[in-house]
C-alpha positions as CSV (number, residue, x, y, z in Angstrom):
1,M,50.2,29.3,-155.4
2,R,52.2,30.9,-152.7
3,I,52.8,28.7,-149.8
4,G,54.2,30.0,-146.4
5,I,55.8,27.7,-143.9
6,D,56.3,29.0,-140.2
7,A,59.6,27.4,-139.4
8,T,60.3,30.1,-136.7
9,H,60.2,27.0,-133.9
10,I,63.1,25.3,-135.3
11,Q,65.8,24.9,-132.6
12,K,69.3,23.7,-133.1
13,H,68.7,20.7,-130.6
14,G,65.2,20.8,-130.7
15,K,62.9,17.7,-130.8
16,G,59.3,17.3,-132.0
17,V,58.2,20.2,-133.9
18,S,61.8,21.3,-134.7
19,R,62.5,17.8,-136.2
20,Y,59.3,17.8,-138.0
21,L,60.0,21.3,-139.8
22,K,63.7,20.3,-140.5
23,N,62.6,17.2,-142.2
24,I,59.3,18.2,-144.0
25,I,61.1,21.4,-145.7
26,P,63.8,19.6,-147.6
27,A,61.1,16.6,-148.2
28,L,58.9,19.2,-149.9
29,A,61.9,20.8,-151.8
30,Q,62.8,17.4,-153.4
31,R,59.3,17.2,-155.1
32,A,59.0,19.0,-158.4
33,S,56.6,21.9,-157.7
34,R,55.3,24.9,-159.6
35,Y,54.4,26.4,-156.2
36,Q,56.2,29.3,-154.6
37,Y,57.5,28.7,-151.1
38,Y,58.2,31.2,-148.5
39,V,59.9,29.6,-145.3
40,F,60.1,32.2,-142.2
41,C,63.1,31.1,-140.0
42,N,64.2,32.7,-136.7
43,K,67.4,34.7,-137.2
44,R,68.5,33.4,-133.7
45,E,68.3,29.7,-134.8
46,P,69.7,29.8,-138.6
47,V,69.2,26.5,-140.4
48,D,70.9,25.9,-143.7
49,F,68.5,23.5,-145.5
50,G,70.6,23.3,-148.7
51,I,68.0,24.3,-150.8
52,S,68.9,26.6,-153.6
53,K,65.6,26.6,-156.0
54,P,64.3,29.7,-157.6
55,N,60.8,28.7,-156.0
56,W,62.1,28.6,-152.5
57,K,62.6,31.7,-150.4
58,F,64.1,31.7,-147.1
59,I,63.3,34.8,-144.9
60,P,65.1,35.3,-141.5
61,V,62.9,37.0,-139.2
62,S,63.4,38.4,-135.6
63,V,60.8,36.7,-133.4
64,G,61.2,38.4,-130.0
65,S,58.0,37.8,-128.0
66,A,56.6,34.8,-129.4
67,F,53.2,35.7,-128.6
68,W,53.3,39.2,-130.4
69,F,55.1,37.7,-133.3
70,Q,52.5,34.8,-133.7
71,Q,49.6,37.3,-133.4
72,V,51.0,40.3,-135.3
73,G,54.4,39.6,-137.0
74,L,53.5,36.4,-138.8
75,P,50.1,37.7,-140.3
76,F,51.7,40.9,-141.3
77,L,54.4,38.7,-143.0
78,F,51.8,36.6,-144.7
79,R,50.0,39.6,-146.2
80,K,53.3,41.2,-147.3
81,H,54.2,38.1,-149.4
82,R,50.6,37.7,-150.6
83,L,50.4,34.1,-149.4
84,D,47.5,31.6,-150.5
85,L,48.4,29.0,-147.7
86,V,50.3,28.8,-144.6
87,H,51.5,25.6,-143.0
88,T,52.3,25.7,-139.3
89,A,53.4,23.1,-136.6
90,Y,52.4,25.6,-133.9
91,D,49.1,25.1,-132.1
92,N,47.8,28.7,-132.3
93,L,47.2,31.0,-135.4
94,A,46.7,34.5,-135.2
95,C,43.2,35.3,-134.2
96,W,42.3,37.7,-137.0
97,T,44.3,36.2,-140.0
98,C,42.1,35.0,-143.0
99,I,44.8,33.0,-144.9
100,P,43.7,29.3,-145.1
101,S,46.1,27.2,-143.1
102,V,47.3,23.7,-142.5
103,I,48.3,22.9,-139.1
104,Y,50.3,19.9,-137.8
105,L,49.7,18.9,-134.4
106,F,51.6,16.3,-132.2
107,E,49.3,16.7,-129.4
108,I,46.4,19.1,-128.4
109,P,47.8,21.8,-126.1
110,D,45.3,21.3,-123.2
111,Y,47.7,18.7,-121.6
112,R,50.9,20.7,-122.0
113,L,49.1,23.9,-120.6
114,A,47.6,22.1,-117.5
115,S,50.9,20.5,-116.6
116,G,52.5,23.9,-116.4
117,L,54.5,23.5,-119.6
118,G,54.5,26.3,-122.2
119,P,54.4,29.8,-120.9
120,A,55.5,29.5,-117.2
121,G,53.2,30.9,-114.6
122,G,53.6,33.5,-111.8
123,R,53.7,36.7,-113.8
124,W,50.5,38.4,-115.0
125,Y,51.8,38.6,-118.6
126,Q,52.4,34.7,-118.9
127,D,49.4,33.9,-117.3
128,W,47.2,35.9,-119.6
129,V,49.1,34.4,-122.5
130,K,48.4,30.8,-121.2
131,K,44.8,31.7,-121.0
132,F,44.7,33.3,-124.4
133,Y,46.4,30.2,-125.8
134,K,43.5,28.1,-124.2
135,M,40.9,30.2,-125.5
136,N,42.3,30.6,-129.1
137,F,43.2,27.0,-129.8
138,P,39.4,26.0,-130.4
139,K,39.1,28.9,-133.0
140,T,42.7,27.9,-134.6
141,I,41.5,24.2,-135.3
142,R,38.1,25.5,-136.6
143,N,39.5,27.8,-139.0
144,S,42.2,25.5,-140.4
145,L,41.8,24.1,-143.8
146,V,43.2,20.8,-142.6
147,V,44.4,19.7,-139.1
148,A,47.2,16.9,-139.5
149,A,47.5,15.0,-136.4
150,S,50.8,12.9,-135.6
151,S,48.9,9.9,-134.4
152,D,45.5,8.2,-134.4
153,F,45.2,9.3,-130.5
154,T,45.6,12.8,-131.2
155,R,43.0,12.8,-134.3
156,K,40.5,10.8,-131.9
157,D,41.2,13.5,-129.1
158,L,40.6,16.4,-131.5
159,L,37.4,14.9,-132.8
160,E,36.0,13.9,-129.4
161,K,36.9,17.2,-127.7
162,Y,36.5,19.8,-130.4
163,F,33.9,18.2,-132.7
164,L,35.6,18.8,-135.9
165,P,34.3,17.2,-139.2
166,E,36.1,13.9,-139.5
167,A,37.3,14.9,-143.0
168,R,39.1,17.9,-141.7
169,V,41.4,15.9,-139.3
170,Q,43.8,13.5,-141.0
171,V,46.6,11.4,-139.5
172,V,50.0,12.3,-140.9
173,Y,52.9,10.4,-139.3
174,A,56.1,12.4,-138.9
175,A,58.8,10.9,-140.9
176,H,61.9,9.4,-139.2
177,E,65.2,11.0,-139.9
178,P,68.0,8.9,-141.6
179,D,69.7,8.6,-138.3
180,F,67.0,6.3,-136.7
181,Q,67.7,3.1,-138.5
182,P,68.2,-0.4,-137.2
183,Q,71.6,-1.1,-136.4
184,S,73.4,-4.1,-137.9
185,D,75.9,-4.5,-135.0
186,P,74.2,-6.3,-132.0
């Protein structure tokens, strides 16, 4: 099986999604696996995972416009590398991709978009992208093989608002980094 991981959202000092991806990739690499992994990383935010296994390929990509890359660039790369499964922590998949996906969500994007976070308003393009994301999210989660939610609240939210089959929405808590440990010195 050829598995793609969209790691283009990793930022040097990123939180949430960045931390999740920075930790899940080395954790997967530690497990013995016969699968082939293709990790797509943003050229502007290089990360050295220290993984040098023959079944792991790290592919630096130019993201440019996040919208166009998500809708056109990534699906092209998925087909080019003949992937069987894709994992992403981004809440919008390309509308026309047919590769099975596992999506990891910290929250549903409705709240972020309603609060004005995400693509900023004001310019027609940004407003259009924001509307597109809102329209595409239900299709994204319906077409995902599995939706992994970071909490029981997010899982409940997904089930109530989007009527997904319960078996397809699983709670997968994001593991903590080794730096987050109780201190012995009071």
